[in-house]
Backbone as a chain_set.jsonl record, in Angstrom:
{"seq": "XXXXXXXXXXXXXXXXXXXXXXXXXXXXXXXXXXXXXXXXXXXXXXXXXXXXXXXXXXXXXXXXXXXXXXXXXXXXXXXXXXXXXXXXXXXXXXXXXXXXXXXXXXXXXXXXXXXXXXXXXX", "coords": {"N": [[97.182, 89.898, 138.709], [99.292, 90.208, 141.397], [101.614, 89.101, 142.316], [105.086, 88.673, 141.694], [108.212, 87.9, 140.148], [111.229, 89.476, 140.259], [113.895, 90.346, 138.252], [116.851, 91.979, 138.013], [119.161, 93.986, 136.217], [120.416, 92.133, 134.505], [123.07, 91.159, 132.612], [124.218, 91.275, 129.255], [126.196, 90.853, 126.371], [126.018, 91.8, 123.126], [125.094, 91.995, 119.612], [123.246, 94.697, 118.548], [121.321, 97.198, 117.028], [121.163, 100.02, 114.749], [123.071, 101.669, 113.597], [126.183, 101.591, 111.747], [128.53, 101.059, 113.322], [127.399, 99.752, 115.473], [126.576, 97.404, 114.343], [128.913, 96.155, 113.776], [130.246, 95.597, 116.137], [129.838, 93.985, 119.228], [127.863, 95.102, 121.996], [127.461, 96.17, 125.432], [124.523, 95.322, 127.157], [121.695, 95.728, 129.33], [119.255, 93.907, 131.04], [116.033, 93.967, 132.497], [113.637, 92.058, 134.166], [110.271, 91.505, 134.948], [108.367, 89.095, 136.144], [105.22, 87.941, 136.109], [103.355, 85.897, 138.126], [101.612, 83.372, 139.985], [102.556, 83.102, 143.231], [101.8, 81.814, 145.505], [101.733, 78.992, 146.077], [104.477, 78.29, 146.251], [105.156, 79.978, 148.318], [103.905, 78.756, 150.46], [104.89, 76.095, 150.401], [107.702, 76.155, 150.159], [109.242, 75.053, 148.157], [111.222, 74.558, 145.284], [110.113, 73.576, 142.897], [107.573, 74.57, 142.959], [107.561, 77.116, 142.074], [108.787, 79.595, 139.723], [111.775, 78.814, 138.26], [114.209, 80.939, 138.567], [116.892, 81.011, 137.968], [117.18, 79.275, 135.762], [115.431, 80.651, 134.119], [116.793, 83.062, 133.611], [118.78, 82.173, 131.887], [117.241, 81.506, 129.647], [116.319, 84.057, 128.933], [118.75, 85.392, 128.351], [119.679, 83.85, 126.206], [117.677, 84.393, 124.31], [118.053, 87.152, 124.016], [120.548, 87.217, 122.925], [120.299, 86.678, 120.276], [119.957, 86.701, 116.664], [121.029, 89.339, 116.235], [119.243, 91.872, 116.286], [117.908, 94.93, 114.831], [116.517, 96.782, 116.363], [115.881, 97.721, 119.789], [113.306, 97.248, 120.602], [112.537, 95.0, 119.159], [114.283, 93.085, 120.209], [113.417, 93.079, 122.887], [110.829, 92.067, 122.526], [111.449, 89.478, 121.589], [112.683, 88.399, 123.869], [110.539, 88.551, 125.705], [108.68, 86.8, 124.5], [110.104, 84.369, 124.653], [110.298, 84.078, 127.439], [107.585, 83.832, 128.194], [107.03, 81.421, 126.957], [108.585, 79.714, 128.402], [107.474, 78.748, 130.823], [104.303, 77.627, 131.627], [102.965, 78.683, 133.769], [103.529, 81.335, 133.923], [102.023, 84.392, 133.79], [102.335, 86.942, 132.727], [104.847, 89.199, 131.453], [107.168, 91.772, 132.012], [109.542, 93.45, 130.207], [112.574, 95.108, 130.152], [114.972, 96.489, 128.081], [118.146, 97.744, 127.984], [120.455, 99.928, 126.592], [123.731, 100.406, 127.492], [125.703, 102.096, 126.65], [124.69, 104.119, 124.685], [124.835, 105.077, 121.259], [124.457, 108.029, 120.714], [124.151, 111.561, 119.933], [124.234, 113.182, 122.242], [124.845, 113.618, 125.79], [123.884, 110.913, 127.404], [122.986, 108.619, 129.846], [121.82, 106.02, 129.581], [119.843, 104.213, 127.146], [116.636, 102.947, 126.663], [114.028, 100.466, 126.235], [110.803, 99.439, 127.292], [108.567, 96.796, 127.551], [105.366, 95.238, 127.99], [104.024, 92.097, 128.093], [101.386, 89.769, 127.875], [100.097, 86.478, 128.524], [97.749, 86.15, 127.102], [98.059, 87.719, 124.861]], "CA": [[98.121, 89.168, 139.539], [100.256, 91.106, 142.028], [102.865, 88.397, 142.604], [106.034, 88.729, 140.589], [109.632, 87.666, 140.344], [111.96, 90.578, 139.65], [115.302, 90.119, 137.93], [117.369, 93.299, 137.655], [120.551, 94.157, 135.835], [120.958, 90.975, 133.801], [123.983, 91.7, 131.602], [124.502, 90.508, 128.047], [126.941, 91.597, 125.357], [125.528, 91.272, 121.856], [124.902, 92.937, 118.507], [121.92, 95.293, 118.381], [121.403, 98.592, 116.642], [121.024, 100.396, 113.35], [124.303, 102.309, 113.128], [127.211, 100.64, 111.302], [129.416, 100.634, 114.411], [126.652, 98.812, 116.31], [126.477, 96.139, 113.604], [130.254, 95.573, 113.705], [130.825, 95.275, 117.444], [128.878, 93.723, 120.305], [127.841, 96.124, 123.036], [126.833, 95.709, 126.667], [123.121, 95.654, 127.417], [121.176, 95.307, 130.627], [117.844, 93.523, 130.984], [115.239, 93.814, 133.714], [112.444, 91.246, 133.947], [109.232, 91.339, 135.963], [107.62, 87.914, 135.731], [104.004, 87.86, 136.9], [102.916, 84.522, 138.325], [101.059, 83.129, 141.317], [103.619, 82.583, 144.088], [101.247, 81.281, 146.76], [102.144, 77.603, 146.329], [105.867, 78.316, 146.709], [105.159, 80.642, 149.619], [103.491, 77.772, 151.47], [105.643, 74.837, 150.385], [109.142, 76.388, 150.196], [109.829, 74.098, 147.207], [111.568, 75.176, 144.004], [109.206, 73.148, 141.825], [106.308, 75.3, 143.062], [107.753, 78.478, 141.592], [109.542, 79.702, 138.475], [113.213, 78.734, 138.517], [114.721, 82.133, 137.903], [118.215, 80.721, 137.413], [116.927, 78.763, 134.41], [114.762, 81.717, 133.37], [117.789, 84.022, 133.133], [119.429, 81.572, 130.718], [116.294, 81.658, 128.543], [116.324, 85.467, 128.538], [120.038, 85.705, 127.735], [119.7, 83.182, 124.904], [116.804, 85.159, 123.411], [118.66, 88.467, 123.769], [121.768, 87.023, 122.157], [119.854, 86.097, 119.012], [120.626, 87.068, 115.415], [121.392, 90.738, 116.083], [118.173, 92.742, 115.772], [118.188, 96.351, 114.662], [115.837, 97.587, 117.371], [115.682, 97.214, 121.144], [111.933, 96.778, 120.675], [112.513, 93.621, 118.643], [114.954, 92.245, 121.196], [112.52, 92.952, 124.038], [109.755, 91.156, 122.127], [112.015, 88.123, 121.557], [112.863, 87.969, 125.265], [109.204, 88.35, 126.285], [108.123, 85.572, 123.919], [110.833, 83.229, 125.228], [109.923, 83.961, 128.861], [106.218, 83.3, 128.269], [107.067, 80.017, 126.534], [109.402, 78.959, 129.351], [106.671, 78.081, 131.848], [102.88, 77.95, 131.447], [102.465, 79.4, 134.952], [103.821, 82.765, 133.789], [100.857, 85.1, 133.258], [102.765, 88.127, 131.982], [106.237, 89.591, 131.689], [107.602, 93.116, 131.623], [110.953, 93.36, 129.821], [113.288, 96.334, 129.813], [116.288, 96.291, 127.482], [118.815, 99.027, 128.15], [121.813, 100.117, 126.064], [124.521, 101.081, 128.515], [126.503, 103.117, 125.972], [123.978, 104.399, 123.427], [125.584, 105.946, 120.336], [123.663, 109.197, 120.321], [125.027, 112.735, 119.963], [124.178, 113.951, 123.487], [125.264, 112.853, 126.962], [122.788, 110.148, 127.987], [123.537, 107.463, 130.558], [121.312, 104.802, 128.96], [118.642, 104.29, 126.314], [115.948, 101.688, 126.951], [112.612, 100.266, 125.948], [110.112, 98.527, 128.205], [107.307, 96.269, 127.02], [104.6, 94.324, 128.828], [103.312, 91.114, 127.306], [100.629, 88.792, 128.659], [99.883, 85.201, 127.857], [96.596, 86.282, 126.191], [98.404, 88.472, 123.647]], "C": [[99.158, 90.145, 140.079], [101.577, 90.44, 142.353], [103.792, 88.519, 141.405], [107.437, 88.385, 141.073], [110.345, 88.77, 139.585], [113.415, 90.181, 139.46], [115.849, 91.424, 137.368], [118.837, 93.222, 137.241], [121.202, 92.937, 135.212], [121.798, 91.484, 132.635], [124.184, 90.722, 130.456], [125.273, 91.427, 127.097], [126.602, 90.984, 124.012], [125.442, 92.378, 120.815], [123.45, 93.401, 118.506], [122.122, 96.745, 117.966], [121.364, 98.782, 115.142], [122.329, 100.944, 112.791], [125.362, 101.277, 112.753], [128.129, 100.152, 112.426], [128.724, 99.661, 115.367], [126.525, 97.442, 115.652], [127.813, 95.4, 113.585], [130.767, 95.057, 115.04], [129.721, 95.062, 118.478], [128.985, 94.821, 121.359], [127.142, 95.591, 124.283], [125.397, 96.218, 126.784], [122.76, 95.167, 128.81], [119.69, 95.022, 130.475], [117.26, 93.5, 132.386], [113.998, 93.026, 133.339], [111.551, 91.308, 135.167], [108.341, 90.221, 135.465], [106.421, 87.768, 136.661], [103.506, 86.414, 136.92], [102.374, 84.393, 139.743], [102.118, 82.446, 142.175], [103.099, 81.97, 145.387], [101.719, 79.868, 147.072], [103.572, 77.558, 146.872], [105.984, 78.975, 148.079], [104.791, 79.699, 150.747], [104.44, 76.586, 151.546], [107.151, 75.005, 150.58], [109.894, 75.421, 149.278], [110.045, 74.776, 145.854], [110.585, 74.806, 142.898], [107.841, 73.84, 141.888], [106.42, 76.756, 142.625], [108.452, 78.436, 140.236], [111.025, 79.703, 138.842], [113.879, 79.908, 137.819], [116.17, 81.989, 137.465], [118.085, 80.231, 135.983], [116.289, 79.843, 133.539], [115.766, 82.741, 132.833], [118.533, 83.477, 131.914], [118.552, 81.681, 129.476], [116.325, 83.098, 128.022], [117.62, 85.84, 127.826], [120.137, 85.078, 126.346], [118.848, 83.938, 123.893], [117.413, 86.51, 123.057], [119.89, 88.352, 122.879], [121.469, 86.354, 120.819], [120.597, 86.668, 117.821], [120.839, 88.562, 115.203], [120.316, 91.635, 115.521], [118.64, 94.19, 115.616], [117.674, 97.16, 115.855], [115.786, 96.912, 118.733], [114.275, 96.646, 121.303], [111.821, 95.323, 120.216], [113.177, 92.664, 119.63], [114.057, 92.027, 122.407], [111.373, 91.987, 123.732], [110.25, 89.709, 122.109], [112.199, 87.568, 122.963], [111.513, 87.678, 125.904], [108.579, 87.054, 125.783], [108.785, 84.346, 124.531], [110.451, 83.004, 126.691], [108.528, 83.36, 128.997], [106.159, 81.827, 127.859], [107.8, 79.127, 127.531], [108.564, 78.156, 130.344], [105.221, 78.562, 131.723], [102.295, 78.7, 132.637], [102.734, 80.895, 134.901], [102.642, 83.436, 133.096], [101.242, 86.278, 132.364], [104.226, 88.388, 132.305], [106.441, 91.023, 131.217], [109.105, 93.006, 131.377], [111.461, 94.764, 129.531], [114.641, 95.939, 129.252], [116.944, 97.67, 127.42], [120.205, 98.985, 127.504], [122.588, 100.924, 127.094], [125.421, 102.168, 127.948], [125.837, 103.465, 124.646], [124.756, 105.375, 122.545], [124.732, 107.105, 119.832], [124.481, 110.457, 120.602], [124.928, 113.613, 121.213], [124.561, 113.033, 124.636], [124.048, 112.215, 127.631], [123.391, 108.908, 128.639], [123.105, 106.148, 129.911], [120.164, 105.151, 128.023], [117.952, 102.937, 126.454], [114.546, 101.682, 126.382], [112.068, 99.285, 126.975], [108.811, 98.114, 127.547], [106.663, 95.366, 128.063], [103.833, 93.405, 127.911], [102.626, 90.116, 128.246], [100.444, 87.524, 127.845], [98.748, 85.313, 126.836], [96.957, 86.961, 124.89], [98.932, 87.523, 122.621]], "O": [[99.827, 90.832, 139.307], [102.562, 91.122, 142.636], [103.354, 88.476, 140.256], [107.783, 88.56, 142.241], [110.092, 88.975, 138.398], [114.079, 89.736, 140.397], [115.358, 91.917, 136.353], [119.635, 92.495, 137.833], [122.405, 92.724, 135.368], [121.279, 92.175, 131.758], [124.305, 89.514, 130.656], [125.019, 92.631, 127.037], [126.859, 89.804, 123.773], [125.687, 93.548, 121.109], [122.532, 92.582, 118.467], [122.994, 97.434, 118.495], [121.513, 97.835, 114.37], [122.654, 100.703, 111.629], [125.436, 100.211, 113.364], [128.468, 98.97, 112.481], [129.385, 98.837, 115.999], [126.382, 96.433, 116.341], [127.856, 94.183, 113.404], [131.627, 94.176, 115.076], [128.791, 95.861, 118.585], [130.054, 95.391, 121.58], [126.329, 94.671, 124.2], [125.111, 97.391, 126.541], [123.431, 94.31, 129.385], [118.957, 95.796, 129.86], [117.91, 93.069, 133.338], [113.375, 93.294, 132.312], [112.024, 91.179, 136.297], [107.635, 90.383, 134.47], [106.58, 87.504, 137.853], [103.273, 85.8, 135.879], [102.659, 85.23, 140.599], [102.532, 81.326, 141.873], [103.887, 81.644, 146.274], [102.069, 79.575, 148.215], [103.841, 76.86, 147.849], [106.811, 78.578, 148.899], [105.302, 79.822, 151.86], [104.761, 76.118, 152.639], [107.811, 74.107, 151.103], [111.021, 75.02, 149.568], [109.167, 75.475, 145.348], [110.26, 75.641, 142.054], [107.04, 73.707, 140.963], [105.481, 77.534, 142.79], [108.677, 77.363, 139.676], [111.465, 80.518, 139.652], [114.09, 79.872, 136.607], [116.637, 82.786, 136.651], [118.788, 80.706, 135.092], [116.582, 79.932, 132.347], [115.604, 83.233, 131.716], [118.878, 84.236, 131.008], [119.055, 81.92, 128.378], [116.353, 83.325, 126.812], [117.59, 86.53, 126.807], [120.628, 85.713, 125.412], [119.254, 84.107, 122.743], [117.299, 86.962, 121.917], [120.23, 89.292, 122.16], [122.268, 85.575, 120.301], [121.75, 87.079, 117.951], [120.828, 89.008, 114.057], [120.445, 92.12, 114.397], [119.641, 94.604, 116.201], [118.323, 98.107, 116.299], [115.664, 95.691, 118.829], [114.067, 95.683, 122.042], [111.1, 94.524, 120.813], [112.683, 91.56, 119.857], [113.95, 90.905, 122.902], [110.992, 91.183, 124.583], [109.543, 88.81, 122.565], [111.904, 86.4, 123.218], [111.358, 86.659, 126.577], [108.01, 86.296, 126.568], [108.102, 83.387, 124.891], [110.299, 81.862, 127.126], [108.312, 82.475, 129.825], [105.326, 81.075, 128.364], [107.644, 77.906, 127.498], [108.903, 77.019, 130.671], [104.958, 79.764, 131.716], [101.225, 79.297, 132.518], [102.229, 81.646, 135.736], [102.3, 83.097, 131.963], [100.567, 86.573, 131.377], [104.77, 87.878, 133.285], [105.949, 91.426, 130.163], [109.849, 92.528, 132.234], [110.855, 95.512, 128.763], [115.371, 95.155, 129.858], [116.381, 98.625, 126.884], [121.024, 98.124, 127.824], [122.151, 101.995, 127.515], [125.856, 103.06, 128.676], [126.37, 103.136, 123.586], [125.273, 106.381, 123.031], [124.341, 107.145, 118.665], [125.402, 110.427, 121.418], [125.499, 114.704, 121.229], [124.597, 111.813, 124.478], [123.285, 112.882, 128.33], [124.22, 108.228, 128.034], [123.93, 105.256, 129.713], [119.59, 106.237, 128.097], [118.605, 101.896, 126.373], [113.958, 102.723, 126.088], [112.787, 98.413, 127.463], [108.05, 98.946, 127.052], [107.347, 94.801, 128.917], [103.079, 93.86, 127.051], [103.188, 89.684, 129.252], [100.618, 87.517, 126.626], [98.783, 84.639, 125.806], [96.241, 86.805, 123.901], [99.285, 87.939, 121.518]]}, "num_chains": 1, "name": "protein.A"}
């Protein structure tokens, strides 16, 4: 499927990380979502009900990302991917990137991120 809805730079502030300072204080994260789905019906009809409501989808992603404070970005990305796939049966796959905007590492790095791709079949 080549059709997709792209959501970039979704911001959330939450607890994630292994270091003690990351467990004590929420930090800003950024999420990118690529939602693979067939957009032909919406392309023809121009009706919201024929596509994925990405306003509602962003709320699902933020709720999943703001869960019980995982240690790893990988776990958070998996939680977001699972929630997105459960949101609407028309979603075939989702690519999720979770990015720490201020990673606590000892060198000058702008961001640290993980990206996963999950399909409905997985």
